[in-house]
N, C-alpha and C positions, 0 to 999 in steps of 0.2 A: 504494500499500499504506500502510496505517494502522499506525505506529509506536506501541504503547502503553507499552513497556517504558523506564522511565528511563534516558537516554543513558549516566548516571555507571555505574549498575549494571551496564548491558549492557557498557560497556569493561572494568569491573573482573572481568566473567565471562569476557570474550575474553582479557585478559590473562594471567588465571590458567589458562586452558586452554592458551594458547602457552607460556605457561613450564613447565607440565607436559610438552608435548610436546617443547620443548627438553632437558628432561633425561630423555626416554624411550629414548634409545639409538638412535633411529631412524636410517637413513642419510639423507645430505644431501637427495637430490632428495626422498625421501618427507618430510622434515621440512619441506620448502620448501612441498610441496602441502598439507598439512595446516595449516601457517601461514595459506597463502592462504585457505583455507577458513574458518578462525576468524575471519580479519579482515573477511571478506565480512560477517558478520553484524552488525558494527557500524560499519564503513565501506564503504558499497555501492561496487562496481566492476563493470564488464562483462566485464574481460579482464586476464589478468595473465602476466607472464613473470617467471621467476627462474632464477637459476643458482647453483652452487656454484662457488668461484673458487681457485686456486692463489694462496696468500698470497706467495710468492716473486714470481712473475711478474706477478700482478694478474690473469691471462687465465683465462676460465672454462673450467670443467672438465666441467660437466653441465648442462644446460638443460631446464626445463619450463615449458610454458604452455599456456594454457586461453582460450576465449572468443573466439578471432579470428574463429569462425564459415568457417573454411577449414582446408585440411590443415595442422596444424602444422608438417610438413617444409618445405612452399612458405614459410611465414612465418619459419620459421628460416633458409633459404637467403636471402630478401630481406634478413634482419637481420645474416646473417654477412658475406655477399659485400660490404658498405661499410658499413652504419650503425654496426655494433660498432666497429671499429676508427676510424673518422673521428669520431665522435661519443660513444658510449657509453662506451668505455674512456677516454678523456680526462676526460670527466665524472666517470666515478666516481674515478679518480686524485684528481683536484681535491677531491671531498668529503672523500676520506681525508685527504689533505694539511691541510684547513682543520678537519677532526674534526666534519663536518657529517654525520649519519646519515639525514637525511631533505631532500628538496628536492622541488618541484612543478616540472613543465615551463614553467608560467607565470612562475615565480619565475627561471628562468634564460634565458628567452626575452624579460623584460621584458612580458610579456604579449602578446605576437605571436608565437603559436605557430608561424607559417607561416617561421619564422625557423630553426627546426630540422628537420633533415635528416630525423630519425626521424619527425616529425610528418608532414612532405609525402610521405616514401616508404613508411610503414609504418603509421602510425595513420590517416591522414584517407583513405586509399582503403579502408579497412574499415569505414567510418563511426564510428571513434574520436575522441575529443579530448583532454581534460584527463588529466594522468598525474601520480603521484607516484611518485618513485623513493625506495628505501632502499638504505643499505650496512649490511650485517649485520657489525660489527666486534668484534672480542675481541684486543686488542692488535694484530692483522694484519686484513686484510680477508678474508673466508671465504666471501662469498657476497653477492648483492643481488637485489631484487624490484622490480619495476614494477607498480604498480595504476593500470587505465586505464579510464575511464568513455566512456560513448557520446558521440557528438557531440551538443551541444545539452544535456547536463547539465551543471548548476553545477560548479563547480571545487571542488577537496579544500580544506577548510577548516581552520582550526588546531586544533580539537578532532580531526580526523581525524590530523593530523600529530602530535601530541601523542601518540596511542595507539600509532601505529607507530613514533615515537621511543621509547616506553616498552619495547617487547616488542624492539626491535631487539638490544641487548648481549644478551638470553638466546638467541635466535635463533644471533647468532653464537658464543655458547659452545657452543651444540649444534651447531652445524656444525663447529665447530673438534674437538669430542669424536669426531663421525664420522668424520672425516678420521684424527685421531690412530688410532681402532681400527682402520680399514680398513687404515693402514699397518701397523699392528702384525699384523695377519692375514697380510698379503702379504709382507711383508719377512722376511728371514734375522735371526736373533738376533744384535745387535752392540750395539757400546758406547753408541750414542745411541738404539736403538729404544726406544719407550715400553713400558710394562710395563702389563698389565690384571690386576685381581682382580675376582671375583665373589663377593658376600655374599649369604646368605639371609634372609628376614625378619628372623631373629633376630639378624643381625650376624655368623653364623659364615661362615669363608671356605669356599666351596664350588670354587672353582679360581683358580689364578693361572699365569702365565706366568714362564717363567725370568727374563725380564728385571725383572719386578714384584720378584720375591725377592730379586734382585740390588740394584735401587734401595732397595728398604725394609731392607735389611742395612745400606746407607749411612747410613740414617735414625736406626736405634737397634738396640740390641741386642734380640733377640726372647726374648718368655717362650716356655719350652718349648711350651706348647699354644696358640701363638697361630693355628694355624689350625683348632683345634677350638671355642675359647671364648674367646681374647682377641687380638684382631687388633690390630696395632700402633695407638698413640694417634692418628696423624695419619690414618690410613685411618677411623678412628671418628669423627674430626672432621667429615672430609668428609662422611661417610654421616648423620650427624646435621644437617649443614648441609643436605645435601639434603631430609631430614625437615621441618625447618623450613620451608625456601622452599617445599615443596610445600602445607605445610598452613599457612600462615603465620596470626599472631596481632598482627601489628603491620605498618606500613610499611616499616620496616627489612627484616624479615623477608620482606616480598613481594617485595622487590627483590633479594634476597640470591642471587648466583651461587655454587654450592657449587665452591668451588675454595680451595686454600690453598697456599703455597709456602713452604718451609723448606729450610735449610741441612744438608746431609749431613755424616757424619765426616771426608769426603774433601776437604770444603770447597767441593763443587760445589751448587747450587741445583737444587731439584727441585719441580715443579709437580703437585698431586694434583687431578684433576677427578672430579666425581660424576654419574652418571646412574642412572636409574630404568627397566630393562626393561618392556614391557609384558606383561602375563600373557597366556597363550597355554594352549590344551589343558588348562584346568583347573590349570595350575600358576602359583604365586603372582609377583608381579614380583620381581626381584633386582636389588640396587643393584651396579652397575659402576663400579668405580674405576681411572682410568687415570693412570699416572705416567710424567712425561716430564722431561728435563732443561729446565731454565728458559731461555728465551731472554734473551739480553743486554738487550734492549730491558725487559723484566719486571725484570730485577735491578735496572736503573739507576734505578726509578722506589721500589723499596726504599730506595735511596740518597737521593733526593731527598724523601721522606716523613720521613727522619730528622732531618731539619735543621727540621721545623716548621714550613713553608711554608704560607701560606693558599691555600685553593682558587684564588683569584684568582691569586696569586703563581705558582702552580705553572702556570697557564695562560699566563701571561707567558713564565715558563722553557720551557715546552713549545717555544713560537714562537721565542724567541730561539735554542734548540738547532737549529732548523730554518733559521736565517740569516735572519729576518724582519726589517726596520727597525723602527725607533719606530713612525713612521707606517703601515706594514702592520699592526703588532699594534693600533694604535689603531683602524683600519678592521676588522680582523678581530673585536675583542671590544666594538666599540660604545662605548669610552671615550676620554676625550682621550689627547694625548700626554704631557701633564704627569704624569696618573694612572698612564700606563704606566712613565713614570721614576720614580714615587714607588713602585709596586710592585718595580720592579727594583731600587731603592735598598735597599729592604727585604729583598730577597732577599740582595744583596751583603752586608749586615750578618749576617744569620743564618747565611750560609755561610762569611763570612770571608774574602772576596776582595773585589777593587778594578774588575774589568772584566769584560765580558760573556766575554771570551775564558777568563778564571780561572775563571769561574762553569761555564761547559761543562765546562770539564776537570775539575773538581772534582767534579760531579755525576755526569758521564755516561762518565768515564775512570778516574778514580783508584781504585784498588784492583780495577778490573776489567780493564783492558787495562794492565798495568804497563810492559810492554815498549815502549809507545808513547808514554810520557809524555815522553822526552827528545827528541822529535822536534820 
């Protein structure tokens, strides 16, 4: 096949399409199917498998696959009986720990695909070869996808990985919103249940759940006409961020994820996420805003940001918090151990501490878990 369209233009079109899908309020499996369909237009592959993931256990909850040329249930049995727990799950957990969202099978095997159980028992028997895996992370792991080429086809290149790496956080955010919305629908109303509001194209509130009203009341005092014409400021903030993200005029807007965190009157942090439903039966699209209590790991990084650490200093601090040694940080970030120590010393000075222990305590526990500080 002769490809006449410029690769850069094609990648931009695919990126915009996937970002729109991630904000469309689709359920997890459908978002994964449509994401794979869009990626195929710029990153050719013969087959794919993808799954949503429970962020607490890191175990897959729903799986989708296509292109294996056999009954998908048969492929799934081969995968789940052995490959998933022995190779795929540990590999995905390692990617999350090392903050890598994309890796190829040739990278993990040193170019010798036969080292992989997955390749020997699943890919090779079905005439498949090179593979590129992706982790969809938004704070936690929410899903993953493997793109697979036929045996004899060339390996995935850096440009392929760059596009997938770019769309990964948007898909992660979309999978998270899908999980939150399904939890809201299925669960009884309770103190930690996410709330959902729906807005019409003019920004008026069409509907809201009791939990949404409760969270909003914690954020600000309502205007008497908030449902008809004047939604709370944070809701409008998220809705406008979504509008700019889907019709960007700059690189910053193109990579924007419509989400905001704010502290309520109770002192509790809340997170608001925006998505756009697809139009159906002649009805226009609606903006959906999900409100949930922020997780501790989200709040801690607000604390980190307040000290003005540089991006590289933040990366070093993240790895310190995970217990990595200077040598491990050096290898992970591809910088010298001397440079690691220099970044760490800068972080000490900005935060006002003298040791790694004090640094982690100040950034990750102070003002968050006060009852544990004396231990």
